[in-house]
C-alpha positions as CSV (number, residue, x, y, z in Angstrom):
1,M,-73.5,35.6,33.5
2,N,-74.1,32.9,36.1
3,T,-76.9,31.0,34.5
4,V,-77.1,27.4,35.8
5,I,-76.9,25.0,32.9
6,K,-77.0,21.2,33.4
7,N,-75.4,20.3,30.1
8,T,-71.8,19.5,30.9
9,R,-70.6,20.6,27.5
10,L,-71.4,24.2,28.5
11,R,-69.5,24.2,31.8
12,R,-66.8,26.9,31.8
13,S,-63.5,26.7,33.6
14,P,-63.3,28.8,36.7
15,S,-60.5,31.0,35.3
16,L,-62.4,31.9,32.1
17,Q,-65.6,32.6,34.1
18,S,-63.7,35.0,36.4
19,L,-62.2,36.9,33.5
20,L,-65.7,37.3,31.9
21,I,-67.2,38.6,35.2
22,A,-64.3,41.0,35.8
23,A,-64.7,42.3,32.2
24,G,-68.4,42.9,32.8
25,L,-67.7,44.9,36.0
26,I,-65.0,47.1,34.3
27,S,-67.5,48.8,31.9
28,G,-71.0,48.6,30.7
29,C,-69.7,48.3,27.1
30,A,-67.8,45.1,28.0
31,V,-71.0,43.7,29.5
32,F,-72.9,44.5,26.4
33,L,-70.4,42.6,24.2
34,Y,-70.4,39.7,26.6
35,C,-74.2,39.5,26.5
36,Q,-74.1,39.4,22.7
37,L,-71.6,36.6,22.8
38,A,-73.9,34.7,25.2
39,I,-76.8,35.0,22.9
40,I,-75.1,32.9,20.2
41,R,-74.1,30.1,22.5
42,P,-77.5,28.4,22.9
43,F,-77.7,28.0,19.2
44,L,-74.4,26.2,19.1
45,F,-74.9,24.2,22.3
46,P,-78.6,23.6,23.0
47,A,-79.5,23.2,26.7
48,D,-82.5,21.8,28.4
49,G,-84.7,24.1,30.5
50,N,-88.3,24.6,31.6
51,I,-89.2,28.0,30.1
52,D,-92.6,28.3,31.6
53,Q,-91.4,27.5,35.1
54,L,-88.7,30.1,35.0
55,A,-90.9,32.7,33.4
56,R,-93.3,32.6,36.3
57,L,-90.5,33.4,38.7
58,T,-89.3,36.4,36.7
59,P,-90.5,39.9,37.7
60,W,-91.5,42.8,35.5
61,E,-88.8,45.3,35.3
62,C,-88.2,48.8,34.0
63,V,-85.2,51.2,33.6
64,G,-85.1,54.3,35.7
65,G,-83.5,57.4,34.1
66,C,-82.8,61.1,34.7
67,G,-85.7,63.4,34.1
68,A,-85.3,66.7,32.3
69,G,-87.5,69.6,31.6
70,G,-87.6,71.8,28.5
71,S,-85.3,70.8,25.7
72,G,-83.0,69.4,28.4
73,N,-80.0,67.2,27.7
74,S,-80.8,65.1,24.7
75,G,-80.4,61.5,25.7
76,G,-82.4,60.0,22.8
77,A,-85.3,57.6,23.0
78,S,-86.4,56.3,26.5
79,V,-88.3,53.0,26.8
80,K,-89.4,50.5,29.4
81,W,-88.6,46.9,28.9
82,I,-91.9,45.0,29.0
83,G,-91.3,41.2,29.1
84,K,-90.5,38.2,31.2
85,G,-86.9,39.3,31.7
86,V,-84.3,37.0,33.3
87,S,-83.6,35.7,36.8
88,G,-81.5,33.2,38.7
89,G,-78.3,35.2,39.4
90,L,-77.2,37.7,42.0
91,I,-76.9,40.7,39.7
92,D,-79.1,41.3,36.7
93,V,-77.6,43.2,33.7
94,Q,-79.6,45.0,31.1
95,S,-78.1,46.8,28.1
96,L,-80.1,48.9,25.7
97,G,-78.5,50.3,22.6
98,G,-80.5,53.1,20.9
99,Y,-80.4,55.4,17.9
100,S,-82.5,58.5,17.8
101,L,-82.8,60.7,14.7
102,F,-84.0,64.3,15.2
103,R,-84.2,67.1,12.6
104,D,-81.0,68.9,13.8
105,H,-79.2,66.2,15.7
106,S,-78.9,62.5,16.3
107,V,-78.0,60.4,19.4
108,R,-76.5,56.9,19.6
109,S,-76.6,55.5,23.2
110,L,-75.8,52.4,25.2
111,T,-77.5,52.4,28.5
112,N,-76.3,49.7,30.9
113,R,-78.2,48.9,34.2
114,F,-76.9,46.7,36.9
115,S,-79.5,45.7,39.5
116,Y,-79.6,43.6,42.7
117,K,-82.6,42.3,44.7
118,P,-81.9,42.4,48.5
119,T,-85.3,40.9,49.1
120,Y,-88.1,39.5,46.8
121,T,-90.0,42.8,46.9
122,S,-87.1,45.3,46.7
123,Q,-84.4,46.2,44.1
124,I,-81.5,48.6,43.9
125,G,-79.8,49.6,40.6
126,L,-77.0,51.5,38.9
127,T,-77.5,52.9,35.4
128,V,-74.5,53.8,33.3
129,P,-75.3,55.7,30.0
130,I,-72.8,56.1,27.1
131,Y,-73.5,58.6,24.3
132,D,-72.3,59.5,20.9
133,K,-74.0,62.7,19.6
134,M,-74.0,64.5,16.3
135,A,-75.5,68.0,16.0
136,A,-75.7,70.9,13.6
137,I,-74.2,73.9,15.6
138,Q,-74.3,77.6,14.8
139,P,-73.8,79.6,18.1
140,S,-74.2,82.9,16.2
141,T,-74.3,84.5,12.7
142,L,-70.5,85.0,13.1
143,Y,-70.0,81.3,12.8
144,Q,-70.8,79.0,9.9
145,R,-73.2,76.2,10.6
146,Q,-71.3,72.9,11.1
147,Y,-71.7,69.5,12.5
148,E,-70.0,68.7,15.8
149,E,-69.7,65.2,17.3
150,T,-69.3,64.5,21.0
151,G,-69.2,61.3,23.0
152,G,-68.6,59.9,26.5
153,T,-70.2,58.7,29.6
154,G,-73.4,60.5,30.8
155,D,-74.7,61.1,34.3
156,L,-74.8,58.0,36.4
157,A,-78.1,57.1,38.2
158,L,-78.8,55.2,41.4
159,D,-82.3,53.9,42.2
160,G,-84.1,51.8,44.7
161,T,-87.5,50.2,44.2
162,I,-89.9,48.5,46.6
163,N,-93.1,46.6,45.6
164,F,-96.1,46.5,47.8
165,G,-99.8,45.5,47.6
166,M,-101.6,42.2,47.9
167,E,-99.9,40.9,44.8
168,G,-97.0,43.4,44.6
169,E,-98.9,45.4,42.0
170,F,-97.7,48.7,43.3
171,A,-94.1,50.0,43.2
172,C,-92.3,53.0,44.5
173,M,-88.9,54.0,43.0
174,I,-86.6,56.7,44.3
175,S,-83.8,57.6,41.9
176,L,-80.9,60.0,42.0
177,C,-79.1,61.2,38.9
178,L,-75.5,62.3,39.7
179,P,-73.6,65.0,37.8
180,T,-70.9,62.8,36.5
181,G,-71.1,63.6,32.8
182,Q,-69.2,66.4,31.2
183,Y,-71.3,69.5,30.5
184,N,-68.6,72.0,29.4
185,I,-67.4,70.7,26.1
186,V,-65.8,73.5,24.0
187,R,-65.1,73.6,20.3
188,G,-63.1,76.0,18.1
189,S,-59.7,77.6,18.3
190,D,-58.2,79.6,21.2
191,Q,-59.4,82.9,19.5
192,T,-62.8,81.8,18.3
193,S,-63.9,79.0,20.7
194,Y,-67.5,78.4,21.8
195,M,-69.4,76.3,24.4
196,L,-71.5,73.6,22.8
197,P,-75.3,73.7,23.6
198,S,-76.8,71.4,26.2
199,L,-78.0,68.8,23.7
200,S,-74.4,68.1,22.7
201,Q,-73.2,67.7,26.2
202,M,-72.8,64.4,28.1
203,G,-74.3,65.5,31.4
204,T,-76.4,68.3,33.0
205,G,-74.2,69.3,35.9
206,L,-77.1,68.8,38.2
207,T,-78.2,66.3,40.9
208,V,-81.7,65.1,40.0
209,P,-83.8,63.2,42.5
210,A,-87.0,61.7,41.2
211,L,-89.9,59.8,42.6
212,T,-91.8,57.2,40.5
213,L,-95.0,55.5,41.4
214,S,-96.0,52.4,39.4
215,Y,-99.1,50.2,39.1
216,S,-99.4,46.9,37.1
217,K,-102.6,45.1,36.4
218,D,-102.9,41.6,35.0
219,V,-105.7,41.0,32.5
220,E,-106.6,38.2,30.2
221,N,-103.7,37.6,27.8
222,G,-101.9,40.7,28.9
223,I,-100.7,43.2,31.5
224,W,-101.1,47.0,32.0
225,V,-98.2,49.0,33.5
226,F,-98.6,52.6,34.5
227,D,-96.0,55.0,35.8
228,A,-96.1,58.6,37.1
229,T,-92.8,60.5,37.8
230,Y,-91.8,63.8,39.4
231,S,-88.2,65.0,39.0
232,H,-86.6,68.0,40.7
233,P,-83.2,69.1,39.5
234,M,-80.9,70.9,41.9
235,A,-77.3,72.0,42.2
236,I,-75.0,70.8,45.0
237,R,-71.5,72.1,45.4
238,F,-69.5,70.7,48.4
239,S,-66.7,73.2,47.7
240,G,-69.1,76.1,48.3
241,K,-68.3,77.8,45.0
242,N,-68.9,77.6,41.2
243,E,-66.5,75.0,39.8
244,F,-65.6,77.4,36.8
245,L,-64.6,80.4,39.0
246,G,-60.9,79.7,38.2
247,S,-61.5,79.4,34.5
248,Y,-64.5,80.6,32.5
249,F,-65.8,82.9,35.2
250,K,-62.6,84.2,36.8
251,D,-63.9,87.8,36.2
252,Y,-66.6,87.0,38.9
253,K,-64.2,85.7,41.5
254,D,-64.8,88.6,43.8
255,S,-68.6,88.3,43.7
256,T,-68.6,86.5,47.0
257,G,-72.2,87.7,47.8
258,N,-73.6,86.3,44.5
259,K,-75.2,82.9,45.2
260,R,-74.7,81.9,41.6
261,F,-71.0,81.7,42.2
262,Y,-70.8,80.9,45.9
263,Y,-73.2,78.3,47.2
264,Y,-73.5,74.9,48.7
265,L,-77.0,74.1,47.5
266,K,-79.3,75.6,44.9
267,P,-82.7,74.0,45.4
268,Y,-83.5,74.6,41.7
269,G,-81.9,73.2,38.5
270,E,-79.3,75.9,37.6
271,N,-75.9,74.4,36.9
272,D,-72.6,76.3,37.1
273,L,-72.7,77.4,33.4
274,G,-76.2,79.0,33.9
275,D,-78.3,76.4,32.3
276,Y,-81.7,76.1,34.1
277,T,-83.7,72.8,34.0
278,P,-87.1,73.1,35.6
279,P,-88.8,70.3,37.5
280,S,-90.9,68.0,35.3
281,I,-93.7,65.5,35.5
282,S,-94.1,62.5,33.3
283,A,-96.6,59.6,32.8
284,T,-96.3,56.4,30.9
285,A,-98.8,53.6,30.0
286,Y,-97.8,50.2,28.5
287,Y,-99.8,47.2,27.5
288,G,-98.0,43.9,27.1
289,M,-99.5,40.8,25.3
290,K,-98.8,37.5,27.1
291,G,-100.4,35.1,24.7
292,D,-97.2,34.0,23.0
293,H,-94.4,32.2,25.0
294,E,-91.7,33.1,22.6
295,I,-92.5,36.8,21.7
296,M,-93.8,39.4,24.1
297,Q,-95.2,42.4,22.2
298,S,-96.0,45.7,23.9
299,F,-97.4,49.1,23.1
300,G,-96.5,52.2,25.0
301,L,-97.3,55.9,25.4
302,T,-95.1,58.4,27.3
303,F,-95.8,62.0,28.1
304,C,-93.6,64.6,29.8
305,A,-94.1,68.3,30.6
306,P,-91.6,70.7,32.3
307,L,-93.0,72.9,35.1
308,G,-91.2,76.0,33.9
309,V,-89.2,77.5,31.2
310,A,-85.6,76.3,30.5
311,W,-82.7,78.7,30.2
312,I,-79.4,78.0,28.4
313,H,-75.8,79.3,28.9
314,N,-74.0,81.9,26.9
315,E,-72.1,80.0,24.1
316,I,-69.8,82.6,22.8
317,M,-66.4,82.7,24.6
318,N,-64.0,85.6,24.9
319,G,-60.7,83.8,24.6
320,T,-60.8,81.5,27.6
321,T,-63.5,83.3,29.6
322,L,-67.3,83.3,29.4
323,Q,-69.8,85.9,30.2
324,Y,-72.4,84.7,32.7
325,N,-75.5,85.6,30.6
326,P,-78.2,82.9,30.5
327,R,-81.2,83.3,28.2
328,P,-84.5,81.5,27.5
329,D,-84.0,78.3,25.6
330,P,-85.1,78.8,21.9
331,D,-85.7,75.1,21.6
332,Q,-88.0,75.0,24.6
333,L,-90.7,72.2,24.5
334,A,-93.8,72.7,26.6
335,W,-94.6,69.0,26.2
336,S,-93.2,65.9,24.5
337,A,-94.5,62.3,24.0
338,Q,-93.5,59.0,22.5
339,L,-95.4,56.2,20.9
340,I,-93.6,52.9,21.4
341,Y,-93.9,49.4,19.9
342,G,-91.7,46.8,21.6
343,A,-91.1,43.1,21.3
344,E,-89.2,40.8,23.7
345,F,-87.9,37.6,22.2
346,S,-88.3,35.6,25.3
347,N,-85.5,33.4,26.5
348,P,-85.3,32.5,30.2
349,K,-81.5,33.1,30.2
350,R,-80.8,35.7,27.5
351,P,-83.9,37.6,26.2
352,L,-83.7,40.1,23.4
353,Y,-85.7,43.3,23.2
354,F,-86.5,45.5,20.1
355,A,-88.5,48.7,20.0
356,I,-89.5,51.4,17.5
357,V,-90.1,54.8,19.0
358,K,-92.0,57.7,17.4
359,P,-91.3,61.0,19.2
360,I,-94.0,63.6,19.2
361,H,-93.6,67.2,20.6
362,D,-95.0,70.6,20.3
363,V,-93.6,73.5,18.2
364,K,-90.6,75.0,20.0
365,D,-91.2,78.3,21.8
366,P,-88.8,80.0,24.1
367,R,-91.7,81.3,26.2
368,G,-92.8,77.8,27.1
369,K,-96.2,78.3,25.5
370,W,-98.2,75.1,24.8
371,N,-98.6,74.6,21.1
372,G,-99.8,71.8,18.8
373,P,-97.6,69.0,17.5
374,D,-94.7,69.9,15.3
375,M,-95.8,68.3,12.1
376,E,-92.4,68.6,10.4
377,A,-90.7,66.8,13.3
378,L,-93.5,64.3,13.4
379,K,-92.5,63.1,9.9
380,N,-88.8,63.0,10.4
381,E,-87.9,62.0,13.9
382,W,-87.6,58.3,14.9
383,G,-85.9,56.1,17.4
384,L,-84.8,52.4,17.4
385,V,-83.8,50.4,20.5
386,L,-82.1,47.0,20.8
387,G,-81.5,45.4,24.1
388,V,-80.3,42.3,25.9
389,K,-80.5,41.0,29.5
390,A,-78.4,38.5,31.4
391,T,-77.8,37.5,35.0
392,M,-74.4,37.2,36.7
393,F,-72.9,35.3,39.6
């Protein structure tokens, strides 16, 4: 963090500051711990500052993510930070830790976003998600139902945003989710191994470009923020062939005319295991209350719908090989939504954010048919998010 503090008691030595900055760049997790340490320091060493003056210079910010249709890759709760944020440094850091509880699985996540503003009306960012997932797995009746835990870094995302309009009330963000997370995690022994389902994997194996249009409207004692997003997953293979031809799908190595195994670009969301993620559209609406200088409360609603039916890979392995036999996803969701209550504990240098998330979705149907809300899931599924922000350099 490179916050300017006039109190000489808080002045760090150059060597210590360099070590902290280096640790923050090494991993998002280190940044998160560093931010938590920074939160405690103002209480130990109070510093002077004009909160109102700094808050007026702070933009409204949100976190871009990777869209997914159908049941998709379970990344847990997704929220937008509504608040005054932080400013003053070259690079802004936002870390959101989340816990999402579903009926058959749970997700703990740490999403770190590094952003830089080349100009006053533009911003570029890098998002690094880290997951720890626990799910009840039973690939077939031949296996006993058991809990499997997985963890690691998910798909990285790059994004660029530009604000326009008379007051900068409109924004356009282009994001690109990269297939950096592992999506072929296997469990079991050499004789009875199986591929874990998509919800237990760290990534999707897909490149996902997305376009988001935003509009914000200041009103008396509050602000409205609206987003609309379209995401279009696709598969890109610079080698010109399926990456598992030498392992799981070596029986298909001679199928040179099959574009599922030999391709450079699939303009649709089918990865090399056979999972298909359709394009999706989503919309969000948030209202933030600006009456209190210390706490910024917000209420949000998100809605997402895939434009097709998701398919999943074959999970049963024959030794070390896998039959390429995708099938419709039995956990297909035709629509999903979230109700969100958030609160930013405003601090011009190190604000805190807390949110409660209530997922709502329809009854699962492999045909992708629109159904009413799943009432059992409505009672049992929840999400919690805790976040911090800081500025560096």
